[in-house]
N, C-alpha and C positions, 0 to 999 in steps of 0.2 A: 201253175204249182207241181214240180214234179213229185209223185207221193211214195212213199214201198211198199212193195204187196209182202202179202201174206211169210215168212220165214227170207226175206232180202232184205236188203239197207242203204240207202242211196247216205252221201259224201253228208246234205243235211243232215241227218239224223247222227250223227259221229258232235258236227256245231253245237247242235240242239245239247248232245248232255256234254261237253265240254263247258255249257254256259253252265247248264245244271250241273256238273262238279265245284263251279266258280259259286254258285251261290250256296251252294253249298259248304262248303268249304267254313265260306264268312259266314253263317249262318253258326258250324262248329262257332270257330272263334267269340261269336256277337254269346252264345249261354255262356262258353267257360269263364269270360271274360265279369256278364253282365253275377254267376255262380259266385265268382271270386271274389269276386270285387274289385280289379285289379285287371287291369290285361295278359295277358300269360297266350306263350302260341306253344302251343304244341302240335312241332309238327307232324309225330303221331299219327294219335290226331285226326288232325287235320289231313293229312292225307287218306289214313284211314276215307272216313266221312266223304272226300270226294270223290276216290275210285266209288264208293258202295253207290250213290249217288247217283254215276255217267255209268254204267255195269246195271243197273236196277233202272234209267231213260233208256239206254242200248238194248237191253233185252224189253225189254217190252213196247218197245218199239221192233220189234225184233219179228216178237207175236201179233202183230198187231194184223189188219189189212189193208187197204189207202185205202180202206172208209170208213178207221177207228172203231174196227171190232175186234175186238178181243179174242183171238185163238178158233176163226170161222173163214169164213176159206172167201175168195175172191168169189165178186157179184160178180152178176153171168150179164154177159153185154149183147145185146145184138147186134148177128153181123147184118151188113149193109147190100 
């Protein structure tokens, strides 16, 4: 499995970011529906929530090394 290194991203990171954005948008709709008691689709809120969720995920992946450690350099790998 390809892991992105610190300060880099792989295409999989963007795909996961899109997945997180969809989940965030769905949760925004569910929360608004439960609070209002009726289904209301506020596209501005849905879009904002999705964008923030995706950017947060991609930003976190950008600052994470291949071992999942945030803001730590890549571990030294022994050479043969």
